[in-house]
C-alpha positions as CSV (number, residue, x, y, z in Angstrom):
1,M,85.9,28.6,156.9
2,L,85.2,31.4,158.6
3,V,87.1,34.8,158.9
4,I,86.2,37.2,161.2
5,G,87.8,40.7,161.0
6,D,88.2,44.1,159.6
7,V,86.6,45.7,156.3
8,V,88.4,48.6,155.0
9,T,88.3,51.1,152.5
10,D,92.4,51.3,151.0
11,V,93.7,55.2,149.5
12,V,97.2,52.9,147.6
13,A,99.3,55.7,146.7
14,R,102.1,54.6,144.9
15,H,105.3,57.2,145.0
16,T,108.9,57.1,143.6
17,A,109.6,60.4,145.4
18,P,110.0,60.5,149.0
19,P,106.9,61.9,149.6
20,A,107.9,66.0,149.9
21,P,106.9,68.5,153.0
22,G,104.9,71.5,152.1
23,T,104.4,70.8,148.6
24,D,102.8,68.2,145.9
25,T,104.9,64.9,145.3
26,P,103.4,62.8,142.1
27,A,102.1,59.1,142.8
28,A,99.8,56.9,141.4
29,I,96.4,57.2,143.8
30,A,93.4,54.8,144.1
31,I,90.6,53.8,145.8
32,L,90.1,50.4,146.7
33,P,88.3,47.5,149.0
34,G,90.5,46.3,151.6
35,G,90.9,45.2,155.5
36,A,93.0,42.5,156.7
37,G,89.7,39.9,157.3
38,A,88.7,40.5,153.9
39,N,91.4,40.4,152.3
40,V,92.3,37.0,153.7
41,A,88.5,35.3,153.1
42,A,89.0,37.5,148.9
43,W,92.7,34.9,148.7
44,A,91.2,32.2,150.2
45,A,88.2,32.2,147.7
46,H,90.8,33.0,145.1
47,C,92.7,29.7,145.9
48,G,89.1,27.6,146.0
49,A,88.3,27.4,149.7
50,R,84.5,28.6,150.4
51,A,84.8,31.8,152.7
52,R,82.8,33.5,154.5
53,L,83.4,36.7,156.5
54,L,81.6,38.4,159.2
55,A,82.8,42.4,159.5
56,R,81.4,45.3,160.0
57,A,81.6,48.8,157.6
58,G,79.8,52.4,158.1
59,R,76.5,53.3,156.2
60,D,78.8,55.1,153.8
61,S,80.0,52.7,152.1
62,A,78.6,48.9,153.6
63,D,77.1,47.8,150.2
64,W,80.3,48.3,147.9
65,H,82.2,46.6,150.4
66,R,80.0,44.0,150.4
67,D,79.0,44.0,146.4
68,A,83.4,43.6,145.8
69,L,83.8,40.6,148.6
70,V,80.3,38.8,146.9
71,R,82.0,39.0,143.6
72,A,85.2,37.7,144.9
73,G,83.6,34.6,145.9
74,V,82.5,35.5,149.5
75,D,79.8,34.8,151.5
76,A,80.0,38.2,152.9
77,H,77.7,39.1,156.4
78,V,79.0,42.9,156.4
79,R,77.2,44.3,159.6
80,V,76.6,48.4,159.0
81,D,77.2,50.1,162.0
82,P,74.1,53.2,162.6
83,E,77.4,55.8,163.3
84,A,80.5,54.6,162.3
85,P,81.6,55.1,158.9
86,T,84.0,52.7,157.5
87,G,87.5,52.5,158.6
88,K,89.8,53.9,155.9
89,V,93.7,53.1,155.6
90,V,96.3,55.2,153.4
91,A,98.7,53.4,152.4
92,L,102.0,54.9,151.0
93,V,103.8,52.3,148.7
94,D,107.4,53.6,147.5
95,G,109.3,52.4,144.5
96,G,110.5,48.8,145.9
97,G,106.6,48.2,146.7
98,E,107.1,48.7,150.9
99,R,104.4,50.6,152.5
100,S,103.5,52.3,155.3
101,F,100.0,53.2,156.6
102,L,97.9,55.8,157.8
103,T,95.0,54.0,159.7
104,D,91.2,54.9,160.9
105,G,89.8,52.2,161.8
106,G,86.4,53.8,161.8
107,A,83.5,50.8,161.7
108,S,86.0,48.3,162.1
109,I,86.7,48.2,165.4
110,R,83.2,48.3,166.6
111,L,82.8,45.0,165.5
112,G,82.1,42.5,168.5
113,P,79.6,39.8,170.4
114,D,76.0,41.8,169.3
115,D,77.2,41.0,165.5
116,W,77.8,37.3,166.9
117,E,75.1,34.9,165.2
118,P,75.9,30.7,166.0
119,G,74.9,30.6,162.0
120,L,78.1,31.4,161.2
121,L,79.8,28.5,161.9
122,A,77.3,26.0,160.0
123,D,79.8,23.7,157.5
124,V,82.6,26.1,158.7
125,T,85.7,23.7,159.7
126,H,88.2,26.8,160.5
127,V,88.2,30.2,162.2
128,H,90.5,32.7,161.1
129,L,90.8,35.7,162.8
130,S,92.2,38.8,162.6
131,G,94.8,40.3,164.8
132,Y,92.3,43.6,165.1
133,L,90.1,42.4,167.0
134,F,92.3,41.8,169.8
135,F,92.9,45.8,170.3
136,T,89.3,46.1,171.1
137,V,87.5,45.4,174.1
138,P,84.5,44.3,171.9
139,G,86.7,42.5,169.7
140,R,89.0,41.0,172.0
141,T,85.3,39.7,173.0
142,L,84.0,38.6,169.8
143,A,87.1,36.5,169.6
144,A,87.0,34.7,172.6
145,L,83.7,33.8,171.8
146,A,83.4,32.5,167.9
147,T,86.8,30.7,169.7
148,A,84.8,29.0,172.5
149,E,81.9,28.1,170.3
150,A,84.4,27.0,166.6
151,H,86.4,24.4,169.7
152,A,83.0,23.0,170.9
153,R,82.2,22.3,166.9
154,G,85.8,20.5,166.2
155,A,86.5,23.3,164.4
156,T,90.2,24.7,164.3
157,V,91.2,28.5,164.8
158,S,93.8,30.7,163.8
159,V,95.0,34.1,164.3
160,D,97.0,36.7,162.3
161,P,98.6,39.7,164.8
162,A,97.9,42.3,161.6
163,S,100.1,45.0,163.2
164,A,103.3,45.5,164.8
165,G,102.4,48.8,166.0
166,F,98.8,48.5,167.6
167,L,100.7,45.3,168.8
168,A,103.4,46.8,170.8
169,A,100.9,50.2,172.0
170,S,98.5,47.5,173.3
171,G,101.2,44.9,175.1
172,V,102.1,41.6,174.2
173,R,101.1,40.1,177.0
174,A,97.8,41.0,176.9
175,F,98.2,39.7,173.4
176,L,99.5,36.5,173.7
177,A,97.0,35.8,176.8
178,G,93.8,36.2,174.6
179,I,95.1,33.5,171.9
180,T,96.1,30.6,174.5
181,D,93.5,28.0,172.7
182,T,94.8,29.3,169.1
183,D,95.5,26.1,167.0
184,A,97.8,28.6,164.2
185,L,99.5,31.8,164.5
186,F,100.3,33.8,161.5
187,P,102.9,36.7,162.2
188,N,105.1,38.4,160.4
189,S,108.5,38.9,161.0
190,A,108.4,42.0,163.1
191,E,105.0,41.0,165.2
192,A,107.2,37.7,165.5
193,A,109.8,39.3,167.3
194,L,107.6,41.4,169.3
195,L,106.0,38.8,170.5
196,S,109.2,35.6,171.1
197,G,111.4,38.5,171.7
198,L,113.7,36.5,168.9
199,S,114.9,38.8,166.0
200,S,115.7,35.1,164.1
201,P,112.2,34.7,162.0
202,A,113.1,30.7,162.0
203,A,113.4,31.0,166.4
204,A,110.5,32.8,166.4
205,A,108.6,30.4,164.6
206,A,109.8,27.3,166.9
207,A,109.5,29.3,170.1
208,L,106.1,30.7,169.8
209,A,105.0,27.3,168.0
210,T,106.4,25.9,171.3
211,A,105.0,28.4,174.0
212,L,101.1,28.5,172.4
213,D,101.3,24.5,171.7
214,A,100.2,25.6,168.3
215,T,101.6,25.8,164.4
216,A,103.3,29.1,164.0
217,V,104.1,30.7,160.1
218,V,106.4,33.3,160.3
219,T,106.4,35.2,157.2
220,A,109.8,37.2,156.1
221,A,109.0,39.1,152.6
222,A,111.9,37.9,150.7
223,D,112.8,35.2,152.9
224,G,109.7,33.7,152.3
225,A,108.3,31.7,155.5
226,H,109.3,29.6,158.6
227,L,106.8,27.1,159.7
228,A,107.4,25.1,162.9
229,A,105.3,22.7,164.7
230,P,105.3,22.5,168.6
231,G,108.7,21.1,169.6
232,A,110.1,21.3,166.2
233,P,112.6,23.4,164.9
234,A,111.2,25.8,162.0
235,V,111.0,24.6,158.5
236,H,112.6,27.3,155.5
237,V,109.9,27.3,152.7
238,P,111.8,29.8,150.0
239,A,109.7,32.8,148.5
240,V,108.8,32.7,144.8
241,P,111.3,35.5,143.6
242,V,109.2,38.7,142.2
243,T,110.4,42.1,141.6
244,P,107.0,43.6,144.1
245,L,105.2,46.6,142.6
246,D,102.9,46.6,146.1
247,T,103.5,44.9,149.6
248,T,100.0,45.8,150.3
249,G,98.0,42.7,151.8
250,A,101.2,40.2,151.2
251,G,100.5,38.1,154.0
252,D,97.1,38.5,153.9
253,A,97.0,36.5,150.5
254,F,99.3,34.2,152.4
255,T,97.1,33.7,154.9
256,G,94.6,33.2,152.6
257,A,96.2,30.3,149.9
258,Y,97.4,29.1,153.1
259,L,94.0,28.2,154.9
260,A,93.0,27.6,151.3
261,A,95.1,24.6,150.7
262,V,95.2,23.5,154.4
263,Q,91.2,22.7,154.1
264,S,91.6,20.8,150.6
265,G,93.9,18.6,152.5
266,S,97.5,20.0,151.9
267,T,100.5,19.3,154.4
268,P,101.4,22.7,155.9
269,R,104.7,22.7,154.4
270,A,102.6,22.5,150.8
271,A,100.3,24.6,152.4
272,A,103.1,27.5,153.0
273,A,104.4,27.1,149.8
274,A,101.5,27.9,148.5
275,G,101.1,30.7,150.5
276,C,104.5,32.1,149.6
277,A,103.6,31.7,145.3
278,T,100.0,33.6,145.9
279,A,101.9,36.3,148.0
280,A,104.5,36.8,144.9
281,T,101.3,37.0,142.7
282,A,99.6,39.5,145.1
283,V,102.8,41.8,145.1
284,R,102.1,42.2,141.4
285,T,99.3,44.9,141.6
286,P,97.7,47.7,143.7
287,G,95.9,46.8,146.6
288,G,95.3,43.6,148.9
289,R,93.1,41.6,146.5
290,P,93.1,39.4,144.0
291,G,92.2,41.1,140.3
292,Q,92.0,44.4,141.6
293,G,94.4,45.1,138.9
294,A,96.9,48.3,137.7
């Protein structure tokens, strides 16, 4: 599979007390490779898929990110931006594992059609697009180009909306207009509510599947996942019970595992169960990638 999306440097700060204004708050801080697209590719490879990634990073850390992806088993095509530094995300993770992000897109939001080459689709049967592509003009152009060429070659396409905050700011209608040709959508419950206008993850999954004529898989943290095909009610796939340490990248782990399972011949329901199990593994360690340790 080919994943097109972002690679960023994560600064993960785990704190047990709320940040205190004007003074110090103790925290465990780690600097780790991240990015939604890169995380999905790493988890897909971890789950046995052949995964390729197209992303963009700055000269400051492109080699570091490429090396980390290669060690994770990803065929990494990291374009080096001559001007912008690598994107950075500060992830503030509270004592319950819930995270909030401060995001500087950097080079990642400059990924566009000039980074594309048809050879990226060699032996590819599925293309996954990070939703961050749809929040910039070059990204939307690249997404449309990759989708058209993938479908022309008989490959399927999926999209992860990526960010409820950016989705609300850029506009739901514009996002939906850009994904009319997708075959599968992977929103979390907040993103699904924005896109459908429905607060129930199950109802949102069913509505989005029918509206897009695509599979919709809504992830809902401890509630597991809600899987829907066009015109059918959603099926609930329960989560694996776990006490989370850091939920950063849990959705990426789910998506990577789901896509790997489908690529290996699993049914969508079995793939969703694999996604839930992998997400439960992901939240037990800091950061958004497999094997990043404590």
